[in-house]
Backbone bond lengths (Angstrom), bond angles and torsions (degrees), N, CA, C in turn:
res aa  C-N    CA-C-N  psi(-1)  N-CA   C-N-CA  omega(-1)  CA-C   N-CA-C  phi
1 M - - - 1.469 - - 1.531 111.10 -
2 F 1.354 114.48 -39.54 1.467 118.98 179.39 1.517 111.48 -62.13
3 K 1.391 114.35 -37.17 1.470 118.51 -179.59 1.515 111.00 -65.11
4 K 1.333 116.23 -33.93 1.465 119.52 179.99 1.530 110.71 -70.28
5 Q 1.342 117.07 -32.73 1.465 120.71 -177.53 1.526 112.96 -85.80
6 L 1.341 116.19 -13.83 1.467 120.01 -176.59 1.518 112.99 -58.58
7 P 1.333 119.61 -47.03 1.478 119.33 179.22 1.522 112.19 -59.42
8 L 1.338 116.28 -39.00 1.461 119.54 179.08 1.524 111.13 -64.81
9 F 1.333 116.72 -41.31 1.458 121.58 179.09 1.523 111.19 -63.61
10 V 1.333 115.69 -44.46 1.476 120.60 178.93 1.514 110.37 -62.91
11 G 1.321 115.04 -39.84 1.453 118.51 179.98 1.509 112.57 -63.85
12 L 1.331 117.10 -42.48 1.463 121.14 178.10 1.527 111.72 -64.70
13 L 1.347 115.46 -38.29 1.460 120.12 178.94 1.521 110.71 -63.66
14 I 1.324 116.06 -41.80 1.469 120.88 179.29 1.524 110.47 -63.28
15 V 1.328 115.85 -43.00 1.466 120.06 179.35 1.535 110.69 -62.39
16 L 1.337 114.94 -42.61 1.465 119.81 179.81 1.521 111.42 -63.39
17 L 1.328 116.19 -46.90 1.459 120.16 178.98 1.528 110.99 -62.59
18 F 1.305 116.14 -39.59 1.467 120.63 179.57 1.533 110.14 -63.28
19 S 1.338 115.23 -39.67 1.465 120.22 -179.82 1.523 110.77 -65.08
20 V 1.345 114.88 -42.68 1.470 119.42 -179.91 1.514 110.75 -63.37
21 V 1.329 115.86 -46.83 1.462 120.96 179.99 1.513 110.93 -62.47
22 S 1.346 115.27 -39.73 1.458 120.17 -178.98 1.522 110.71 -64.65
23 C 1.360 116.45 -43.66 1.456 121.13 179.60 1.530 110.74 -63.39
24 K 1.318 115.32 -44.73 1.454 119.95 179.11 1.515 110.68 -62.74
25 S 1.293 116.30 -42.83 1.463 120.47 179.73 1.519 110.25 -63.81
26 K 1.340 117.30 -39.23 1.457 121.39 179.06 1.526 110.68 -62.74
27 Y 1.349 117.00 -43.02 1.468 121.51 179.33 1.525 110.90 -65.42
28 E 1.336 115.93 -47.97 1.463 119.81 -178.72 1.527 110.91 -64.81
29 K 1.339 115.64 -35.67 1.466 119.94 179.13 1.526 109.65 -65.40
30 L 1.329 116.90 -43.15 1.463 120.60 178.06 1.519 110.87 -64.83
31 K 1.325 116.08 -41.52 1.464 120.60 -179.00 1.524 111.40 -60.86
32 A 1.320 116.29 -35.40 1.467 120.68 -178.31 1.522 112.91 -86.13
33 S 1.322 117.26 -6.50 1.461 120.41 -175.26 1.527 110.99 -81.46
34 N 1.341 115.02 173.45 1.457 121.68 176.48 1.528 111.97 -103.11
35 D 1.310 116.64 11.51 1.458 120.97 -179.68 1.534 108.68 -83.23
36 N 1.317 115.79 80.54 1.465 121.20 -173.43 1.524 112.70 -62.06
37 A 1.320 117.05 -41.67 1.466 120.29 -178.82 1.520 110.89 -62.27
38 K 1.329 115.98 -43.75 1.462 119.54 -179.80 1.530 110.90 -67.25
39 K 1.333 116.55 -38.22 1.466 119.99 178.24 1.531 110.76 -63.22
40 F 1.331 115.38 -40.77 1.460 118.89 -179.71 1.528 111.17 -66.25
41 Q 1.311 116.76 -43.48 1.462 120.19 178.88 1.531 111.66 -62.94
42 E 1.349 116.00 -42.31 1.455 119.85 178.74 1.527 110.72 -67.19
43 G 1.340 116.43 -37.43 1.457 120.53 177.34 1.524 111.38 -61.49
44 K 1.336 116.96 -42.89 1.464 120.69 177.92 1.528 110.99 -65.25
45 R 1.337 115.96 -38.48 1.460 119.28 178.75 1.527 110.70 -63.79
46 L 1.327 116.63 -44.66 1.454 120.75 178.45 1.534 111.18 -65.00
47 Y 1.329 116.43 -37.66 1.471 120.30 177.73 1.525 110.13 -62.19
48 D 1.324 116.99 -45.45 1.463 121.17 179.40 1.530 111.74 -62.51
49 K 1.336 116.38 -28.83 1.463 121.39 178.14 1.538 111.53 -85.40
50 K 1.339 115.24 4.21 1.466 123.11 179.89 1.527 113.03 66.42
51 E 1.329 116.06 22.93 1.460 121.00 173.09 1.528 107.16 -92.06
52 Y 1.339 115.38 70.44 1.458 121.54 -168.37 1.527 113.20 -67.38
53 A 1.308 117.55 -36.85 1.461 119.88 -178.56 1.519 111.06 -64.45
54 K 1.332 117.10 -44.11 1.464 120.54 178.98 1.522 110.80 -68.88
55 A 1.334 116.39 -39.15 1.464 119.35 177.85 1.530 110.06 -62.27
56 L 1.328 116.24 -43.59 1.466 120.74 -179.84 1.524 110.92 -62.36
57 G 1.341 116.06 -37.11 1.461 119.40 178.28 1.520 112.08 -58.35
58 L 1.323 116.98 -36.05 1.464 120.96 177.65 1.521 111.41 -78.88
59 F 1.328 116.96 -42.46 1.465 120.32 -178.61 1.528 111.37 -59.30
60 E 1.327 116.34 -41.18 1.463 120.24 -175.79 1.521 112.56 -64.43
61 T 1.324 117.47 -25.75 1.469 120.01 178.07 1.527 111.73 -78.54
62 L 1.325 117.03 -10.49 1.462 120.99 -174.46 1.521 114.00 -106.93
63 L 1.331 118.17 -13.47 1.460 120.87 -172.12 1.521 113.09 -55.50
64 S 1.312 117.05 -49.49 1.464 119.64 -177.92 1.525 111.48 -71.67
65 R 1.328 117.86 -28.54 1.461 121.37 -177.39 1.525 112.57 -79.76
66 Y 1.328 116.76 -28.92 1.466 120.59 -176.22 1.523 113.39 -92.37
67 R 1.324 117.39 -12.29 1.468 119.47 -176.16 1.525 109.84 -57.29
68 G 1.321 115.76 127.20 1.461 120.60 179.11 1.517 114.41 88.32
69 T 1.322 118.43 -2.01 1.459 121.56 -179.97 1.528 110.21 -97.32
70 D 1.340 115.58 172.68 1.467 120.64 -178.15 1.526 112.57 -64.30
71 G 1.310 116.91 -33.07 1.462 119.94 -177.53 1.511 114.46 -88.06
72 A 1.329 116.98 3.94 1.465 120.03 -173.37 1.524 112.25 -64.49
73 T 1.327 117.25 -39.09 1.474 118.94 -175.53 1.520 111.32 -61.93
74 D 1.340 116.87 -45.84 1.465 119.49 179.68 1.514 111.25 -64.05
75 L 1.327 116.63 -41.69 1.461 120.66 -179.06 1.524 111.09 -63.21
76 F 1.329 116.67 -48.58 1.460 119.73 -176.50 1.526 111.11 -66.59
77 Y 1.310 117.49 -35.98 1.465 120.93 177.53 1.527 110.74 -66.01
78 L 1.345 116.49 -48.95 1.465 119.95 -178.44 1.530 111.03 -65.94
79 N 1.314 116.82 -33.96 1.464 120.39 177.54 1.533 110.44 -63.14
80 A 1.332 116.25 -44.02 1.474 120.21 177.60 1.525 110.51 -64.38
81 M 1.332 116.68 -43.20 1.464 120.58 -179.34 1.523 111.90 -64.80
82 A 1.334 116.83 -37.37 1.467 119.86 179.00 1.524 110.60 -62.86
83 N 1.341 117.11 -42.01 1.460 120.49 175.97 1.525 110.98 -62.85
84 Y 1.327 115.93 -39.21 1.463 121.04 178.90 1.530 110.98 -64.45
85 K 1.317 116.44 -44.70 1.466 120.65 -179.93 1.523 111.20 -64.11
86 L 1.329 116.62 -30.72 1.466 121.28 178.97 1.528 112.09 -85.52
87 K 1.349 116.37 2.92 1.467 123.48 176.71 1.522 113.11 65.02
88 D 1.338 115.67 25.61 1.459 119.81 171.28 1.533 105.84 -91.29
89 Y 1.335 115.71 80.57 1.454 119.97 -168.89 1.528 112.93 -71.69
90 T 1.320 117.44 -27.86 1.465 119.17 177.34 1.524 110.05 -65.16
91 A 1.346 116.60 -48.69 1.461 120.72 178.43 1.520 110.94 -65.71
92 A 1.326 117.23 -41.28 1.462 120.90 -178.83 1.525 110.75 -62.14
93 A 1.331 117.61 -43.86 1.463 121.07 179.51 1.523 110.46 -59.64
94 Y 1.310 115.97 -43.50 1.464 120.35 179.58 1.533 110.79 -61.01
95 H 1.326 116.79 -47.62 1.467 120.27 -175.93 1.529 112.16 -72.67
96 F 1.330 118.01 -35.15 1.470 119.58 175.49 1.528 110.09 -64.14
97 N 1.325 116.32 -42.00 1.458 120.44 179.10 1.524 110.89 -64.19
98 E 1.336 116.51 -41.49 1.464 120.92 176.86 1.532 110.67 -60.68
99 F 1.316 115.86 -42.76 1.463 120.11 -179.14 1.531 110.53 -63.88
100 A 1.346 116.57 -48.61 1.461 120.56 -177.77 1.521 111.67 -64.08
101 T 1.327 116.53 -35.88 1.463 120.94 -179.67 1.527 111.35 -73.89
102 S 1.334 116.00 -40.12 1.463 120.54 -176.78 1.524 112.80 -77.51
103 Y 1.339 116.23 -30.57 1.473 119.98 -175.35 1.531 110.14 -130.61
104 P 1.334 117.84 63.88 1.469 120.78 -175.45 1.528 114.11 -64.80
105 S 1.327 117.75 -22.18 1.469 120.32 -179.64 1.518 113.06 -89.83
106 D 1.326 117.35 -5.89 1.462 120.30 178.44 1.530 109.56 -67.92
107 P 1.332 118.85 139.89 1.471 121.26 179.99 1.526 113.69 -57.88
108 R 1.339 116.64 -22.07 1.459 120.24 -179.02 1.525 113.47 -90.09
109 A 1.343 117.12 0.33 1.468 120.58 -177.98 1.526 111.14 -62.87
110 E 1.333 116.99 -40.11 1.473 120.33 178.87 1.525 110.45 -59.63
111 E 1.326 116.69 -48.23 1.463 120.65 178.53 1.520 110.41 -60.18
112 A 1.340 116.85 -41.93 1.463 121.07 -178.39 1.524 110.97 -63.87
113 R 1.340 117.13 -39.34 1.471 120.67 177.50 1.532 110.36 -62.12
114 F 1.315 115.15 -45.01 1.461 118.78 -179.65 1.523 110.75 -65.15
115 L 1.325 117.12 -44.93 1.465 120.29 -177.57 1.522 111.89 -68.17
116 T 1.336 117.24 -27.69 1.466 119.83 173.23 1.525 109.34 -57.69
117 A 1.333 115.39 -51.62 1.466 120.58 179.91 1.517 111.70 -65.88
118 Y 1.331 116.16 -39.68 1.460 119.55 -177.20 1.529 111.19 -66.22
119 C 1.318 116.94 -34.04 1.469 119.99 176.24 1.521 110.72 -64.65
120 Y 1.334 116.67 -39.51 1.462 119.54 174.68 1.523 110.22 -62.38
121 Y 1.336 116.14 -38.46 1.463 120.46 179.19 1.529 110.62 -63.53
122 L 1.316 116.71 -45.62 1.464 120.67 -179.59 1.522 111.60 -67.42
123 D 1.323 116.14 -25.15 1.463 121.50 -177.58 1.529 112.29 -93.76
124 A 1.342 116.63 -6.34 1.460 119.95 -176.85 1.528 110.12 -67.20
125 P 1.343 117.59 138.40 1.471 120.57 -176.90 1.514 112.13 -77.91
126 V 1.323 115.46 171.98 1.464 120.47 174.25 1.523 108.72 -64.20
127 F 1.318 117.28 160.97 1.464 122.08 -170.63 1.517 113.29 -59.15
128 S 1.342 117.79 -27.17 1.459 120.35 -174.19 1.525 113.23 -78.88
129 L 1.345 117.78 -10.69 1.456 121.22 -178.28 1.531 110.58 -100.54
130 D 1.320 114.83 177.87 1.460 120.54 179.19 1.531 110.05 -57.01
131 Q 1.328 116.33 137.73 1.460 120.81 -172.24 1.533 113.63 -108.72
132 E 1.321 118.19 25.08 1.462 120.33 -179.64 1.524 111.08 -57.88
133 S 1.342 117.04 -44.04 1.462 120.68 179.42 1.527 111.04 -63.94
134 T 1.335 116.43 -33.25 1.459 120.29 179.35 1.521 110.94 -64.19
135 Y 1.327 117.02 -46.48 1.463 120.51 178.63 1.532 111.34 -63.49
136 K 1.329 116.97 -41.27 1.467 120.43 177.92 1.524 110.51 -62.00
137 C 1.326 115.73 -41.14 1.458 120.30 -178.90 1.523 110.88 -63.87
138 I 1.315 117.55 -43.75 1.463 120.67 178.38 1.526 110.48 -60.27
139 D 1.329 116.48 -42.70 1.468 120.53 178.10 1.528 111.19 -61.42
140 K 1.331 116.26 -43.69 1.463 120.19 -178.84 1.527 111.31 -67.06
141 L 1.326 116.87 -40.92 1.462 120.48 178.83 1.524 111.08 -65.97
142 Q 1.330 116.45 -40.34 1.464 119.14 178.33 1.520 111.13 -66.79
143 L 1.340 116.61 -37.40 1.468 120.65 175.92 1.520 110.30 -60.92
144 F 1.327 116.37 -42.58 1.457 120.12 178.99 1.532 110.43 -60.94
145 I 1.323 117.60 -45.22 1.465 121.31 179.84 1.522 110.87 -61.89
146 N 1.342 115.75 -39.91 1.469 119.87 179.90 1.529 111.86 -67.33
147 L 1.331 116.37 -37.83 1.463 120.25 -177.49 1.525 112.39 -78.92
148 Y 1.331 115.98 -32.70 1.471 120.39 -176.20 1.535 110.28 -129.05
149 P 1.323 117.82 65.11 1.474 120.26 -175.17 1.533 113.80 -64.05
150 K 1.320 117.76 -19.10 1.464 121.16 -179.23 1.532 112.65 -102.79
151 S 1.311 116.50 8.43 1.463 120.57 -178.32 1.530 111.52 -68.64
152 D 1.313 115.72 148.91 1.465 120.86 175.13 1.527 111.49 -66.24
153 R 1.320 116.16 -17.28 1.467 120.13 -176.94 1.531 112.77 -90.21
154 V 1.323 118.64 -2.26 1.465 121.29 -177.38 1.530 111.17 -60.76
155 A 1.319 116.65 -42.69 1.471 119.81 -179.59 1.522 110.65 -61.66
156 E 1.322 116.73 -42.77 1.465 119.85 179.02 1.519 110.65 -66.35
157 A 1.347 116.87 -41.00 1.465 120.87 179.16 1.532 110.34 -61.34
158 S 1.328 116.36 -42.02 1.467 120.38 179.32 1.527 110.89 -64.42
159 K 1.318 116.60 -39.02 1.470 120.97 178.38 1.525 110.88 -64.86
160 L 1.328 116.83 -39.92 1.464 120.48 178.53 1.526 111.00 -66.13
161 I 1.333 116.13 -39.98 1.469 119.79 177.53 1.520 110.52 -59.98
162 Q 1.325 116.79 -43.76 1.462 120.04 179.91 1.526 111.12 -63.12
163 D 1.320 116.41 -40.81 1.462 120.04 178.80 1.526 110.73 -62.21
164 L 1.321 116.66 -40.69 1.459 120.59 -179.69 1.529 111.09 -69.40
165 R 1.311 116.31 -38.73 1.469 119.19 176.78 1.524 111.15 -65.09
166 D 1.321 116.42 -34.77 1.473 120.02 175.22 1.530 110.40 -62.47
167 R 1.320 116.40 -38.49 1.474 120.09 177.63 1.524 110.70 -63.11
168 L 1.338 116.20 -45.18 1.459 120.29 -179.57 1.528 110.99 -65.18
169 E 1.328 115.79 -38.15 1.462 120.58 177.60 1.523 110.60 -62.54
170 L 1.323 116.66 -44.33 1.464 121.08 179.42 1.517 110.98 -64.15
171 K 1.326 116.93 -38.26 1.469 120.05 179.03 1.529 110.29 -65.52
172 S 1.339 116.67 -43.88 1.458 120.80 179.55 1.527 110.71 -62.78
173 Y 1.320 116.43 -43.76 1.467 122.30 178.08 1.529 111.17 -61.03
174 S 1.335 116.41 -46.04 1.468 120.97 -177.62 1.520 111.47 -67.18
175 N 1.334 116.70 -40.83 1.459 120.14 179.36 1.526 110.97 -64.44
176 A 1.327 116.29 -40.40 1.462 120.05 179.89 1.530 110.60 -63.48
177 K 1.313 116.93 -43.37 1.463 120.18 178.90 1.530 111.48 -64.79
178 L 1.323 116.50 -32.75 1.460 120.00 -179.93 1.529 111.23 -61.66
179 Y 1.341 117.51 -38.65 1.463 119.85 177.84 1.531 110.55 -58.41
180 L 1.321 116.24 -40.78 1.460 119.89 179.91 1.525 110.72 -67.66
181 I 1.311 116.87 -40.09 1.462 122.06 -178.36 1.529 110.93 -62.37
182 I 1.337 116.60 -40.18 1.463 120.02 -176.90 1.532 112.47 -89.38
183 G 1.326 117.21 3.18 1.459 120.21 175.06 1.506 115.68 87.04
184 E 1.332 117.56 10.59 1.470 120.81 176.04 1.529 107.13 -87.54
185 N 1.332 115.70 75.64 1.461 120.41 -167.30 1.523 113.64 -71.21
186 Q 1.317 118.72 -39.59 1.463 120.07 177.93 1.527 109.81 -63.98
187 S 1.335 115.48 -43.36 1.462 119.81 177.96 1.526 110.76 -62.74
188 A 1.331 116.54 -35.74 1.461 120.42 178.71 1.523 110.76 -63.49
189 V 1.329 116.55 -44.57 1.472 120.26 179.11 1.523 110.38 -58.25
190 I 1.330 116.19 -45.11 1.462 120.86 -179.76 1.524 110.81 -65.30
191 A 1.336 115.96 -44.02 1.464 120.42 -177.86 1.528 111.71 -65.82
192 F 1.345 117.07 -39.71 1.463 119.89 176.60 1.527 109.96 -61.14
193 G 1.329 116.16 -42.91 1.466 120.19 178.40 1.517 112.08 -63.12
194 N 1.340 116.38 -39.87 1.466 120.57 179.19 1.524 111.00 -63.53
195 T 1.323 116.34 -42.56 1.468 120.13 179.95 1.522 110.76 -63.82
196 L 1.323 116.45 -43.97 1.466 120.35 179.38 1.528 111.33 -65.70
197 R 1.315 116.75 -32.90 1.474 120.51 178.21 1.522 110.93 -72.48
198 D 1.347 116.07 -44.14 1.462 119.98 -176.36 1.527 112.54 -74.87
199 Y 1.343 116.11 -28.00 1.469 120.70 -178.56 1.535 109.03 -130.47
200 P 1.333 116.59 72.21 1.472 119.92 -174.33 1.528 113.99 -61.94
201 D 1.325 117.42 -22.02 1.469 120.24 179.40 1.530 112.22 -102.08
202 T 1.314 116.86 18.76 1.460 120.00 -175.95 1.527 112.31 -61.08
203 K 1.304 115.43 142.94 1.466 120.54 177.89 1.523 111.60 -72.28
204 Y 1.340 116.57 -10.36 1.465 120.50 -179.83 1.533 111.93 -94.91
205 A 1.338 117.78 7.27 1.467 121.22 -170.87 1.532 112.63 -56.47
206 E 1.327 117.39 -48.71 1.465 120.39 -176.82 1.529 111.34 -60.63
207 E 1.329 116.31 -45.69 1.467 120.01 179.09 1.521 110.98 -64.19
208 L 1.341 116.42 -42.17 1.462 120.39 -178.27 1.527 111.41 -63.53
209 E 1.317 116.57 -39.22 1.470 119.28 -179.26 1.529 110.94 -70.87
210 Y 1.332 116.45 -33.62 1.474 118.77 173.84 1.524 110.47 -67.05
211 L 1.326 116.54 -44.64 1.459 120.37 -179.20 1.523 111.85 -65.31
212 T 1.330 116.56 -27.16 1.464 119.96 175.19 1.532 110.01 -62.81
213 I 1.331 116.88 -42.09 1.468 120.71 176.73 1.532 109.88 -60.98
214 K 1.312 115.57 -46.34 1.471 120.77 -177.82 1.527 111.10 -62.61
215 A 1.337 116.33 -45.96 1.461 120.01 -179.15 1.529 110.93 -64.60
216 Q 1.332 116.36 -40.80 1.467 120.16 179.90 1.523 110.79 -66.10
217 Y 1.328 117.34 -38.82 1.462 120.54 177.09 1.531 110.17 -62.43
218 E 1.326 116.80 -47.16 1.470 120.32 -179.95 1.520 110.72 -63.55
219 Y 1.325 116.20 -38.23 1.467 120.68 177.84 1.526 109.95 -61.93
220 A 1.331 117.26 -44.36 1.465 121.31 179.16 1.525 110.69 -66.09
221 H 1.324 116.09 -44.75 1.467 121.51 -176.77 1.532 111.74 -60.13
222 Q 1.348 116.70 -33.73 1.460 121.19 -177.03 1.528 112.41 -93.85
223 S 1.321 116.90 1.96 1.463 120.81 -178.07 1.518 111.99 -81.79
224 R 1.306 116.76 166.22 1.457 121.53 173.29 1.527 108.99 -68.25
225 E 1.308 115.58 153.14 1.452 120.26 -171.75 1.520 113.09 -58.28
226 Y 1.326 116.00 -35.09 1.465 119.17 -175.55 1.531 112.51 -69.78
227 R 1.339 118.13 -12.47 1.463 121.11 179.66 1.528 112.49 -114.33
228 Q 1.305 117.75 -3.02 1.461 119.47 -173.22 1.525 113.17 -67.16
229 E 1.334 116.90 -41.52 1.465 118.20 -174.85 1.528 111.71 -58.79
230 E 1.309 117.31 -48.37 1.470 119.48 -177.77 1.532 111.07 -65.52
231 R 1.343 117.05 -31.90 1.464 119.86 -178.17 1.527 111.57 -79.42
232 Y 1.304 116.38 -35.87 1.474 118.76 172.28 1.532 109.75 -63.87
233 T 1.330 115.20 -40.25 1.471 119.55 179.79 1.528 110.61 -60.99
234 Q 1.326 116.47 -38.15 1.467 119.92 178.19 1.523 110.47 -65.66
235 A 1.329 117.08 -38.05 1.470 120.50 176.88 1.528 110.42 -62.16
236 I 1.320 116.55 -40.77 1.468 120.79 177.96 1.527 110.56 -64.08
237 T 1.331 116.40 -40.65 1.465 120.67 178.17 1.528 110.81 -61.71
238 F 1.339 115.88 -43.80 1.468 119.91 177.14 1.533 110.39 -60.72
239 A 1.337 115.97 -40.99 1.464 120.45 -178.27 1.527 111.36 -64.87
240 D 1.335 116.57 -44.54 1.467 119.96 -179.68 1.528 111.04 -62.63
241 A 1.334 116.73 -40.69 1.466 120.37 177.92 1.526 110.46 -64.25
242 F 1.330 115.92 -36.94 1.469 121.07 179.08 1.530 110.90 -64.76
243 F 1.337 116.86 -44.19 1.472 120.43 -179.43 1.528 111.37 -63.38
244 D 1.342 116.33 -37.79 1.463 120.12 178.93 1.526 111.39 -66.18
245 K 1.320 115.25 -38.15 1.464 119.83 -175.24 1.524 112.50 -82.48
246 Y 1.343 116.00 -34.67 1.471 120.40 -176.37 1.536 109.54 -128.65
247 P 1.333 118.33 73.92 1.477 120.82 -175.90 1.524 113.81 -65.60
248 K 1.325 117.80 -19.44 1.467 120.60 -178.75 1.527 111.06 -122.78
249 S 1.285 116.91 37.26 1.461 122.06 -176.61 1.526 112.71 -72.57
250 L 1.317 114.88 150.38 1.467 120.26 173.54 1.530 111.09 -68.29
251 Y 1.328 116.36 -17.06 1.467 120.79 -177.66 1.529 112.18 -98.15
252 T 1.319 117.72 7.28 1.467 120.72 -174.58 1.529 112.58 -58.16
253 A 1.325 117.39 -47.26 1.464 120.44 -177.73 1.524 111.07 -61.07
254 E 1.342 117.18 -44.68 1.463 120.59 179.72 1.525 111.11 -65.08
255 A 1.346 116.02 -40.38 1.459 119.63 179.93 1.527 111.38 -66.81
256 Q 1.339 116.99 -37.55 1.464 120.16 177.58 1.526 111.24 -64.16
257 K 1.319 116.22 -38.78 1.464 119.96 178.67 1.530 110.59 -65.81
258 L 1.319 117.13 -41.00 1.465 120.76 178.28 1.525 110.83 -63.43
259 K 1.331 116.09 -39.36 1.470 119.39 177.55 1.526 110.09 -64.72
260 K 1.320 116.17 -44.79 1.467 120.78 179.96 1.526 110.92 -62.48
261 D 1.334 116.58 -42.53 1.465 120.27 179.38 1.524 110.98 -67.06
262 S 1.341 116.34 -33.04 1.469 119.62 177.46 1.524 110.36 -67.83
263 Q 1.312 116.42 -41.32 1.469 120.04 177.67 1.526 110.61 -63.21
264 A 1.329 115.68 -40.85 1.467 119.48 177.85 1.526 110.42 -66.45
265 G 1.323 116.15 -36.23 1.457 120.14 178.52 1.508 111.97 -63.41
266 I 1.328 117.31 -39.05 1.465 121.16 177.82 1.529 110.20 -63.39
267 I 1.325 116.97 -43.63 1.475 121.09 178.71 1.527 110.40 -61.21
268 D 1.332 116.33 -44.38 1.464 120.34 -178.25 1.519 111.58 -64.85
269 V 1.328 117.26 -44.49 1.460 119.51 -175.71 1.531 110.86 -70.90
270 K 1.326 116.88 -33.53 1.473 119.06 175.54 1.523 110.22 -63.20
271 R 1.325 115.57 -39.99 1.471 119.95 178.97 1.521 110.59 -63.65
272 V 1.355 116.26 -44.52 1.465 120.36 -179.02 1.524 110.63 -64.28
273 L 1.315 117.51 -43.58 1.467 120.41 -178.42 1.531 111.10 -68.64
274 A 1.313 115.61 -35.94 1.473 118.78 177.07 1.528 110.01 -65.50
275 E 1.312 116.50 -40.05 1.464 120.85 178.46 1.521 110.60 -66.46
276 A 1.348 116.08 -38.40 1.463 120.07 -179.89 1.521 111.57 -65.91
277 A 1.322 116.46 -28.47 1.466 119.96 179.63 1.524 111.44 -64.92
278 N 1.346 116.81 -24.20 1.462 121.46 -179.53 1.522 112.67 -114.85
279 N 1.334 116.37 8.24 1.458 120.74 -177.38 1.524 108.10 -133.40
280 E 1.324 115.60 100.67 1.461 120.79 -174.63 1.528 111.53 -62.00
281 K 1.331 116.73 -37.99 1.467 120.50 179.99 1.531 110.86 -62.84
282 L 1.332 116.07 -45.65 1.462 120.46 178.95 1.529 110.51 -66.20
283 A 1.331 116.90 -38.02 1.462 120.59 179.12 1.528 110.80 -62.44
284 R 1.370 116.52 -42.53 1.470 119.85 178.23 1.525 110.37 -64.66
285 K 1.343 117.17 -38.00 1.465 121.86 179.15 1.527 110.56 -61.87
286 L 1.322 115.56 -45.20 1.457 119.34 178.84 1.523 111.51 -66.00
287 A 1.337 115.69 -35.92 1.464 119.86 179.81 1.526 110.77 -66.54
288 R 1.371 115.97 -41.31 1.469 119.04 177.49 1.530 110.52 -63.40
289 K 1.312 115.97 -41.38 1.459 120.15 178.16 1.524 110.47 -63.06
290 D 1.327 115.12 -39.79 1.465 120.48 -179.22 1.524 111.32 -63.84
291 S 1.339 116.54 -33.86 1.464 120.47 -177.35 1.517 112.55 -69.83
292 L 1.333 117.22 -15.58 1.464 120.37 179.34 1.525 112.51 -76.43
293 F 1.336 116.41 -16.16 1.464 120.56 -178.42 1.523 109.93 -87.97
294 T 1.312 116.55 140.45 1.458 121.19 174.26 1.519 108.45 -81.35
295 P 1.355 118.32 161.61 1.466 119.75 179.35 1.528 111.26 -56.84
296 L 1.337 115.13 142.72 1.461 120.36 -177.88 1.516 110.78 -74.08
297 R 1.302 115.57 151.10 1.459 120.44 173.27 1.526 107.86 -104.21
298 S 1.303 115.81 158.21 1.458 119.45 178.07 1.510 109.73 -81.29
299 E 1.307 116.57 167.05 1.458 121.01 -177.17 1.522 112.27 -73.12
300 T 1.334 117.28 -3.37 1.470 119.52 176.64 1.515 111.30 -93.33
301 Q 1.325 117.02 -4.81 1.453 120.07 -178.27 1.522 111.75 -82.57
302 D 1.331 114.76 171.83 1.458 122.16 -175.56 1.523 111.40 -63.11
303 I 1.329 117.01 119.29 1.464 120.18 -178.43 1.517 111.90 -73.67
304 H 1.326 116.95 -9.45 1.474 119.11 -178.55 1.525 111.50 -83.67
305 K 1.345 117.36 -9.90 1.455 118.86 175.46 1.514 109.29 -82.42
306 K 1.325 115.29 150.92 1.465 120.10 -175.16 1.515 110.75 -63.50
307 Q 1.343 117.11 133.96 1.461 120.88 -178.89 1.518 110.09 -74.83
308 P 1.338 117.75 154.99 1.472 121.43 -179.16 1.521 111.05 -71.40
């Protein structure tokens, strides 16, 4: 029985393959043609059928030919939307921005401005990676709010901006802690201060201010004797400010110990320096140790350079 049905099956398969090839050939033939109106109509039909890749293939052949014509606005809008539907957010952002800039009076310009920013938002990396797209997205969202302050999308744009700022805050916090982890204590102190300055309302403020004391103590402890007193003193200053600001902190015990150790460090280094003043051998030893350190940089210098 199967042998009797085999010719029929083969015949149907051939017809199906022929139909597929014919359809593909028809699409490719249209794509290569100069019939712009027909290509645009077919592109819109394919877009409506959610065949975005095929629609985009036709739209892209028309962009340069339609620029400045009556049908350009619809083409450029649908081209941007097709990229958006295909999740090519980099291309979509570019085309939405082009549309909004080229046709600011079009009713869809507001949507295009918002979607430009939203594509940057969808394309923004996780907090641990480079945040160039994040900064661009914030700029685009703020531009949208400035241009359309009464838009229904303003609340959403503001929420997206806050989410992106939270990402940047987390990145700054994580980078600052990394300096402490790897032993770059001076850089850690500077980075903690930068984070607190850039994000004064950060939820990490209490921890960052405690870690500033810890980093400053470690920086002083590892310094040459001739600089330890002033650096221990700075750690004590950080600790006193911390106690005033957070009298019931979970870090109080650790901060008190760091202050106590800093005070003890000052006593010890004064004793050593006093002894060196009357001990030439010890003075030469300290001088040799001092020569191993490179010149110090100020706290305004690049924290990414190796600390002395």
